Structures are given as C-alpha cells and as structure tokens.
Backbone bond lengths (Angstrom), bond angles and torsions (degrees), N, CA, C in turn:
res aa  C-N    CA-C-N  psi(-1)  N-CA   C-N-CA  omega(-1)  CA-C   N-CA-C  phi
1 M - - - 1.446 - - 1.506 111.28 -
2 N 1.295 120.76 130.99 1.476 120.94 -178.14 1.523 108.07 -83.73
3 L 1.382 111.98 169.27 1.487 119.23 -176.69 1.513 113.91 -60.61
4 I 1.281 120.62 -34.81 1.476 121.07 176.43 1.480 110.82 -67.12
5 A 1.332 119.39 -44.88 1.452 123.33 -179.88 1.514 109.37 -60.95
6 K 1.402 116.78 -44.50 1.487 119.01 178.81 1.506 111.40 -63.83
7 T 1.281 118.70 -40.82 1.459 121.98 -179.37 1.558 109.37 -65.39
8 T 1.297 116.46 -42.68 1.499 120.05 179.62 1.499 110.42 -65.32
9 A 1.272 118.00 -41.79 1.469 122.24 -178.60 1.572 109.32 -66.78
10 A 1.338 118.09 -39.13 1.437 123.33 177.77 1.542 111.30 -64.46
11 M 1.363 115.09 -39.29 1.485 119.42 179.72 1.480 110.04 -71.94
12 L 1.284 120.14 -34.79 1.449 120.09 176.84 1.453 112.47 -68.85
13 L 1.345 117.78 -39.45 1.458 120.38 176.18 1.507 110.70 -65.85
14 A 1.231 120.84 -41.95 1.488 124.68 176.84 1.452 112.65 -60.62
15 G 1.408 117.42 -42.50 1.466 119.84 177.84 1.488 111.59 -66.62
16 A 1.338 116.91 -37.35 1.505 117.74 179.48 1.527 110.14 -64.30
17 A 1.311 115.81 -36.91 1.439 114.71 178.02 1.472 115.58 -68.87
18 V 1.328 117.78 -32.42 1.474 122.97 178.24 1.515 109.22 -72.99
19 A 1.334 118.87 -36.84 1.431 122.38 -177.33 1.530 115.29 -85.85
20 G 1.318 116.68 -0.89 1.448 120.83 179.87 1.567 114.88 -69.54
21 E 1.275 113.06 173.36 1.453 121.57 -176.91 1.507 111.67 -71.65
22 V 1.360 117.61 134.70 1.400 124.16 175.85 1.573 106.70 -86.71
23 K 1.355 116.03 121.62 1.400 120.24 179.80 1.532 111.77 -69.69
24 P 1.336 122.89 149.73 1.432 123.88 -176.63 1.583 113.75 -50.23
25 A 1.288 115.04 -41.14 1.539 117.50 179.66 1.484 113.86 -68.98
26 N 1.374 117.80 -15.62 1.445 123.04 -173.95 1.597 112.33 -101.70
27 V 1.291 116.59 0.00 1.443 121.07 -176.15 1.519 107.88 -65.60
28 T 1.326 117.47 132.52 1.466 121.99 -177.72 1.567 107.72 -108.17
29 F 1.311 114.31 113.55 1.480 122.44 176.97 1.496 107.11 -94.77
30 D 1.383 117.72 142.28 1.491 119.46 174.14 1.517 107.33 -82.29
31 D 1.322 117.08 -177.10 1.441 122.33 179.09 1.446 118.57 -52.94
32 Y 1.388 114.56 -28.18 1.484 123.19 -177.34 1.500 113.53 -98.20
33 G 1.406 118.45 -2.48 1.382 121.14 -179.23 1.575 116.38 96.28
34 A 1.299 118.67 4.38 1.422 124.44 179.96 1.471 108.58 -84.83
35 V 1.391 119.13 152.34 1.477 125.24 179.95 1.498 106.28 -122.44
36 A 1.330 115.70 108.59 1.483 123.52 -176.36 1.523 112.66 -68.18
37 E 1.312 115.77 -43.24 1.460 122.65 -173.27 1.556 111.14 -83.56
38 S 1.308 112.79 134.56 1.525 120.47 170.20 1.544 109.76 -54.35
39 L 1.298 117.48 131.54 1.428 120.78 178.08 1.514 114.54 -74.93
40 S 1.306 118.28 -21.32 1.460 120.39 -179.62 1.549 112.87 -112.52
41 G 1.262 116.13 -18.12 1.532 118.93 -175.72 1.472 110.63 81.50
42 T 1.303 119.74 3.79 1.454 124.93 -177.73 1.536 105.27 -125.33
43 A 1.345 115.47 142.62 1.401 122.15 174.82 1.519 112.60 -60.98
44 G 1.323 116.15 146.20 1.482 121.47 -179.48 1.499 110.45 -76.83
45 D 1.342 115.57 150.34 1.416 126.48 177.23 1.550 108.29 -102.30
46 P 1.400 117.03 108.23 1.458 115.91 -173.31 1.528 112.07 -66.35
47 E 1.337 117.58 -26.38 1.488 117.33 -179.92 1.511 109.62 -71.42
48 N 1.302 119.59 -41.30 1.495 119.52 172.77 1.449 111.42 -63.17
49 G 1.326 119.42 -38.89 1.498 122.70 179.13 1.483 108.79 -62.17
50 R 1.330 120.10 -38.91 1.475 124.50 177.85 1.597 106.12 -58.21
51 A 1.321 116.38 -52.31 1.400 121.37 -178.32 1.518 112.94 -59.25
52 L 1.297 117.79 -39.71 1.485 123.52 177.83 1.519 111.97 -67.12
53 M 1.321 117.56 -31.71 1.429 121.26 -176.99 1.536 109.83 -71.73
54 I 1.379 113.46 -26.91 1.496 119.46 -178.81 1.523 110.89 -91.83
55 A 1.301 117.63 -31.72 1.502 123.59 -172.89 1.493 111.90 -59.13
56 R 1.245 119.52 116.16 1.486 123.70 -178.87 1.559 110.16 -70.34
57 S 1.309 121.58 -21.80 1.399 125.63 176.62 1.437 116.57 -87.05
58 K 1.368 119.44 -5.43 1.458 124.00 -178.05 1.508 111.36 -124.11
59 G 1.306 114.76 -103.40 1.463 119.81 179.63 1.567 113.50 -63.93
60 N 1.258 113.29 -51.16 1.503 118.35 177.18 1.512 109.69 59.30
61 C 1.326 117.16 34.47 1.541 122.32 -174.32 1.472 109.09 -65.31
62 L 1.326 120.29 -29.73 1.454 122.78 -176.24 1.552 109.86 -71.45
63 A 1.244 121.69 -15.04 1.454 124.75 176.55 1.522 108.97 -60.23
64 C 1.299 117.80 -31.44 1.480 124.08 -177.55 1.492 116.94 -115.77
65 H 1.344 116.79 -27.57 1.436 123.47 -169.06 1.552 110.39 -116.32
66 Q 1.327 114.49 147.98 1.518 122.34 169.58 1.523 107.02 -97.48
67 V 1.325 115.74 139.68 1.455 123.48 177.82 1.510 107.43 -143.90
68 S 1.272 118.54 106.55 1.487 123.92 -177.35 1.552 110.54 -58.19
69 A 1.312 117.16 -35.29 1.439 119.75 -179.48 1.559 112.80 -67.57
70 L 1.314 115.41 -9.77 1.466 119.08 -177.40 1.578 106.96 -117.72
71 D 1.284 118.52 31.84 1.458 121.15 -177.48 1.532 113.82 -61.31
72 E 1.321 116.95 -19.64 1.543 119.20 177.62 1.483 111.40 -66.70
73 A 1.329 116.85 -25.66 1.482 121.59 -179.90 1.509 110.47 -85.67
74 P 1.265 120.23 134.63 1.487 122.67 -176.80 1.512 114.44 -80.43
75 F 1.333 117.90 163.08 1.461 125.09 168.63 1.496 114.51 65.74
76 H 1.282 120.77 59.31 1.429 122.08 172.87 1.498 109.08 -77.30
77 G 1.338 116.23 139.34 1.446 125.10 -176.23 1.577 113.30 -85.73
78 E 1.272 113.98 169.02 1.432 120.92 -179.76 1.540 111.82 -129.32
79 V 1.292 118.42 15.45 1.430 124.80 179.42 1.533 109.77 -75.06
80 G 1.289 115.39 -53.10 1.465 121.65 -178.03 1.514 108.91 -95.43
81 P 1.351 115.43 172.36 1.452 119.65 -179.08 1.513 112.68 -68.12
82 M 1.371 115.99 153.92 1.473 119.28 174.94 1.532 106.31 -69.97
83 L 1.332 114.08 141.08 1.483 119.39 -170.33 1.576 111.83 -98.39
84 D 1.264 116.65 3.07 1.494 119.64 178.33 1.515 110.10 -58.33
85 G 1.283 119.73 127.52 1.486 123.69 179.66 1.458 114.64 77.44
86 I 1.300 121.06 9.84 1.552 122.49 -176.78 1.465 109.43 -64.72
87 G 1.375 118.16 -30.42 1.437 116.81 179.61 1.512 116.56 -70.37
88 E 1.315 118.12 -5.98 1.414 124.57 173.30 1.517 116.78 -90.31
89 Y 1.316 113.75 -33.28 1.455 117.49 -175.17 1.553 115.06 -110.69
90 R 1.345 115.17 -4.83 1.476 119.92 173.12 1.528 110.04 -120.18
91 T 1.309 121.07 145.76 1.401 124.35 175.99 1.449 109.36 -87.71
92 A 1.324 117.62 161.90 1.454 121.86 176.16 1.465 110.08 -58.07
93 E 1.283 122.11 -35.42 1.476 125.71 179.78 1.465 112.95 -65.03
94 E 1.394 114.73 -44.30 1.441 120.63 172.85 1.519 113.89 -59.70
95 L 1.355 115.81 -45.21 1.423 118.69 -178.41 1.477 111.92 -67.82
96 R 1.316 118.00 -36.65 1.440 120.22 175.41 1.544 114.23 -59.65
97 G 1.316 112.89 -42.06 1.421 119.25 178.16 1.539 112.46 -65.70
98 I 1.332 117.47 -41.53 1.466 125.57 179.20 1.534 108.75 -62.42
99 V 1.269 115.75 -49.97 1.498 117.72 -178.39 1.510 112.88 -68.92
100 A 1.297 116.52 -40.60 1.493 121.03 177.15 1.500 111.07 -62.00
101 N 1.301 118.51 -49.46 1.481 122.52 179.12 1.477 109.56 -164.36
102 A 1.337 117.16 93.90 1.472 124.60 -174.10 1.526 110.19 -63.13
103 K 1.301 120.59 -24.65 1.421 122.05 -176.98 1.536 110.88 -69.37
104 M 1.282 120.28 -15.89 1.466 122.85 178.17 1.544 108.18 -75.37
105 M 1.375 118.08 -21.33 1.472 121.07 179.42 1.559 110.26 -107.33
106 F 1.349 113.32 -38.38 1.498 117.26 -173.27 1.521 105.44 -123.25
107 D 1.299 117.53 88.87 1.532 122.58 178.09 1.526 108.53 -56.84
108 G 1.277 116.20 130.86 1.480 120.14 178.96 1.485 117.47 89.93
109 T 1.376 115.63 -4.66 1.515 116.04 179.45 1.514 111.56 -65.01
110 V 1.374 114.56 154.17 1.453 117.53 176.42 1.507 113.25 -91.20
111 M 1.353 116.86 0.09 1.459 123.09 -179.21 1.509 106.37 -65.30
112 P 1.353 118.18 131.63 1.494 120.05 178.94 1.535 110.42 -71.27
113 A 1.298 115.54 156.87 1.450 121.46 171.10 1.517 105.53 -85.67
114 F 1.346 114.24 115.36 1.486 120.80 -177.52 1.557 112.41 -81.35
115 Y 1.353 117.62 -16.55 1.437 119.22 -179.26 1.531 110.77 -132.16
116 K 1.326 115.19 62.46 1.489 121.81 -176.75 1.584 102.52 -139.94
117 T 1.339 113.78 140.27 1.469 117.60 178.92 1.541 113.01 -123.92
118 S 1.350 118.92 -9.98 1.441 117.02 -179.92 1.541 107.97 -147.45
119 G 1.363 114.88 177.38 1.423 118.51 177.87 1.534 115.13 84.66
120 F 1.363 116.42 9.85 1.382 120.82 -178.47 1.514 111.63 -70.16
121 V 1.296 118.71 150.57 1.533 121.96 -179.05 1.553 108.30 -71.99
122 R 1.316 117.18 -47.21 1.438 115.67 -173.67 1.576 110.65 -148.16
123 P 1.253 117.90 63.66 1.474 116.54 174.97 1.488 111.13 -75.14
124 G 1.280 116.66 134.67 1.461 121.23 -179.88 1.476 109.95 169.63
125 D 1.289 120.09 -176.64 1.387 127.05 -178.13 1.578 107.22 -102.49
126 G 1.276 117.16 100.30 1.439 121.63 -179.54 1.510 114.29 -65.36
127 Y 1.313 114.23 -22.19 1.529 114.41 -176.73 1.527 109.52 -83.06
128 T 1.293 119.08 -28.08 1.497 120.56 -178.74 1.520 113.21 -100.44
129 G 1.324 114.35 -16.62 1.446 119.33 -177.21 1.513 114.60 79.71
130 K 1.329 114.39 0.95 1.455 118.34 176.47 1.499 113.88 -77.86
131 G 1.313 117.59 136.15 1.436 122.90 177.93 1.512 112.32 -69.94
132 A 1.289 114.30 163.60 1.469 120.94 176.89 1.519 113.09 -70.42
133 N 1.282 116.18 156.90 1.440 120.69 170.74 1.527 110.38 -65.24
134 E 1.307 117.43 159.17 1.422 120.17 177.69 1.493 113.27 -77.81
135 E 1.343 114.97 -11.26 1.454 120.96 179.70 1.506 110.44 -74.91
136 D 1.394 115.28 159.32 1.482 119.84 176.55 1.496 106.86 -67.49
137 L 1.345 113.28 151.69 1.513 124.85 174.05 1.514 106.41 -78.32
138 T 1.274 117.37 161.14 1.480 124.79 172.09 1.541 105.85 -84.69
139 P 1.398 115.79 134.30 1.500 118.37 178.60 1.556 108.15 -62.30
140 I 1.316 114.39 153.08 1.449 120.62 176.52 1.470 110.17 -66.03
141 L 1.328 120.48 -44.77 1.427 124.44 177.17 1.546 108.19 -116.08
142 S 1.347 114.66 149.19 1.482 119.05 171.95 1.492 111.94 -77.63
143 A 1.356 118.27 169.84 1.434 122.25 179.13 1.554 108.57 -58.03
144 Q 1.330 118.87 -44.72 1.448 119.69 -179.07 1.479 114.51 -67.31
145 E 1.383 116.73 -33.54 1.390 121.10 178.09 1.545 111.15 -67.91
146 I 1.321 117.11 -35.68 1.464 120.92 171.93 1.565 111.70 -57.24
147 E 1.354 113.40 -46.01 1.485 119.15 -179.04 1.486 107.90 -65.14
148 D 1.300 120.23 -38.10 1.457 123.04 -178.91 1.531 110.90 -66.74
149 V 1.310 119.99 -42.11 1.483 123.96 175.55 1.449 107.78 -63.02
150 V 1.275 121.63 -45.20 1.494 123.75 -179.68 1.491 109.99 -61.64
151 A 1.307 117.37 -39.81 1.525 122.05 179.02 1.508 108.26 -61.68
152 F 1.322 117.04 -45.39 1.391 120.07 -178.70 1.577 112.48 -64.92
153 L 1.314 114.78 -44.81 1.464 120.90 -178.24 1.563 109.20 -62.98
154 M 1.353 117.88 -33.14 1.436 117.54 175.58 1.514 114.83 -69.65
155 T 1.357 117.32 -14.56 1.502 119.11 176.31 1.538 108.84 -81.89
156 L 1.284 121.17 -8.79 1.489 123.61 -176.53 1.494 108.58 -84.76
157 Q 1.330 111.94 87.94 1.476 122.77 179.19 1.530 109.10 -113.10
158 S 1.331 117.93 145.84 1.483 114.89 -178.76 1.504 112.56 -79.60
159 S 1.314 120.56 -13.95 1.520 120.29 179.93 1.514 111.60 -102.09
C-alpha cells in the first residue's frame, strides 16, 4: 500500500470514529443542559421523529405534550408544555439535551431521560419487590432516534 492509500485509509478510520455513536454515559451536556454533538453522527430523519413522537411504545411524547402538527394522533397530554413553534425558540442542541435527559436543563422535571442507562434512583420492579440488576438499563430511545425526534421538533415553526 502506498503512502497516499495509507493516509486516505487512516483519515477514513479517524472520520468513522468521530462520526460514531455517543454512548449514554459519554454524552456531554453544557452548563445549561444542551448537547452540542450529534449522538449518532448522522442527521436526523424528521419523518421518523414524527412517528416516534406518536409511538406509545417509544417516545410517547403526546402523553405529556400537545402538538398541533400531530392532531391525527389522539390523546395529547397537558403535563408538559405545548410544543408548537419549539423549533423557533429552542436550538437543536437544546432540544437534544432535553430529549436525552431533561433533568440536566430542568431540575425536578417529570420528563423521563430518554438516553440514560445508569444512575437511576430506584430502578426495579415495584410489583414484585425485586431490585434492579446491577447492569445498565437500555435507553428508551437510541442515539439515532434522539436525532430523529430533534429533527422533527426543529420543523415545528409557527409560520
């Protein structure tokens, strides 16, 4: 392999490492709870984000939030703020931080951390009384799903 081929291969490998998925334990929140770096290294898909917002088995965002753009889905909640126009007054970095772990921005919020695997106060099965495993839990949303939800939220503009 010549020097140019070796250099190109090394650059491609380095780029792949940078663009890779950020694990939940390695997410870097700024002082205000925003996350600057993409969690997946891939742009979000707003259509998939829309589906995740509605999905009761995944994001289930409508259990707490109202979103006029999702009027076809039933039972919008009133616990969290209405999300209409949020793409105008929040940045993608802020939204990424809120969806990943809202408690980093809003101490005391009841919003779950969708990209957290450890450090829970009391994970376990309340119905059986059995404690949780010592292993990390699986995040509710994957890194790419977080990016997809953020991409959809950024489309929510009032104009």
